[in-house]
Phi, psi and omega in degrees: 000316182294323182294315178298318178298317175300313181295324179296310185297321183291323180296321181291321177306305183300317175302311181298319184298320187278339191255343182273063179293340183283344178289140169294152181278149173252145176234128194240148163226136180211121172284110185274009175046084171055061173270088181261146164284186182267355188266141178287126174256110183300340182270353186231168177265067176246020184300325179294339180257061179215154173312325184270355187279170183305330175265007173048053191278088183253181186299328179293308182301318181294317178297325180293320183294311176304321178295315168308302180301313173307309180312303186301308189294323175295314181296325168304312181296323185293338182306317183241018174051044176201139191284143174305146177271340181223126173234110177268142185227151173228172183055047173248136188287316190202187173290327182301317182296331175289311172301327177285330179290311183283353170269359182286145187312321186277346178257358181297330182290351179280345181044051193284151172242164190245136163244106188214147174220138172289136178252171184275010185307137189290337171273347180085019182264151189233176167235162184193173175240144159256134180212148178270112178294343179284344181245312180266112181268099184296135172245340176186165172206172186194161166246145183231123184290147172273125179253122177249120180298126179090359178227071180300334183254011180298131185250116182207182179288142175290161165271128175259128182233150174218147176223158182170205185231145165238123183046047179061018172255142183284129180228148179228121179247138177231132175238141179208150171238110184293159174307140182293176177270013181308126181092000177109145178308307186290320185286342176254003187299320183298342174285320179281329176298317177304319183291307177312312181298313182296319177290320175302312180301316174304314179297318181297319183288323170300315179294329177294321179290316185207094179304341185282348183289128177270112189253136182232116182244125185225164174155181170260109189268001178054017167227156173281159185298345184253359180289151182302333185288333180269317189285308193263316187278314175278341178072037177271109185273155182252008183230126178309313189295343176268002186287134172244158179305137177090350176292157171272145165236135183244100181292351184275348177299302182301319186295321180290327175294335182275356183096013183267158181200173184242349178202153186236146181206119181055048173069025172229144175269133169252160172229078183275345192263116191225151166229115177254140187229153174289156187300330185287355166271359178257304181255056182285151178293160176303136180089359182246153181294141180210167179282126179276126183276130171289199178299324180233328189225159176276340179255164181221147171243129183263123168224153172216145188313324179289353178267003182254147170285121189270347184207174173084194181304322189252039176300133176074005167286164169298139179282114183273164182289318179234156156237111196058239173252021179268118178288131176253357187053033186267202194242290179198157172281003182237144169266151181281153175241160181201162176225155176255136173241131176199191178249000000 
C-alpha cells in the first residue's frame, strides 16, 4: 500500500514538473560530505570508508547516506514542484556513487545525467554535476587541473566545467572544491587564491570570446563569501549596484553579512558554499534568463529541522553523517545552496 502511494505521488510530481514551464529553474550546489562507496581503492586514502575501516562503512550505512541525500534534493525540488536543472556536488568518491544517487526512487523523475571526472585528490574525492538534459543542452565538458605556484605535485580536486544552452542562451557552469584550511587559514591561503585566480581567468576568457555567455560558478570555497580570495582575487562583488559588464556577482556575500551560513565551527557560522554568476544573469534584457530575486536575497540556503542537530554541544549545527567515528545517520556538515533562474 505504501509503495503504491509513493508511486502515485511520484507520478503526480513528474507530471507537474514537466508541465510547469512558467516555474523558474533551480540550480543547486551541495557538499555531500564524504559520499564514498564501500570498496577499498588501493590508489587513494579511502580505507576509513570501508566495512573494515574505523567508520565501519558498510552497505547499510551507505544506503542510508544515499537515502538522506535523496531526501534533501527531492525536498529542494518540491519547493517549486520541479527538479533542479543543474546540481553541483562535492566530496563524492566516483561516478558509481552518483549513479546510485540518481537511481534513488525520488530522483528518478529528474532523468539526470552525470558530468564527472576522476581527480588526483589524495582521498579520492571529486566534484561533479548532475544535470537535466531536457533543459540544459550539453555541448561539451572538461576537467581543469588546479595550478598552485611552487607546488607542482599538489594533489587536489579538479575544476569540472560544462557548457551548452538553456532556452538557446549560452551557459557555462563550473564546480570546484577549493583547498582546505589545513595548517591554518593564513598559511594555506595562497592555495585558495590560486583557485580564485584560475576561475577569474577562465571567466574573463569566456566573456572576451562571447559576452553573451552566462557563467555560473559554484562550490565549497573553504573561504567565506566576504573573504579576499572571493571578493578581490576572484572579483565577485556583493552589491548589484556595483556590477559592471563581465563582473561576477555573489549573492551570498550579503547573506553572510546578515548572519546566515552553511556550516558552523566553534560557535560561528561560515558561508563557504557559494554560487556566483556573471553580471548578465543579473541585469539581463527583458525576455532573457536571469537570476530571480527572492524576498530579500538573490541566493538561497536550504535547511529543514531534520537536517539539524537537535541537542547537545552542536545543537542547531548541520546534522553530520559522523562525529569523529560515531555514526549519526545524518546528512552533511554543510547546507545546500541554490538560485532560481527564469524570465
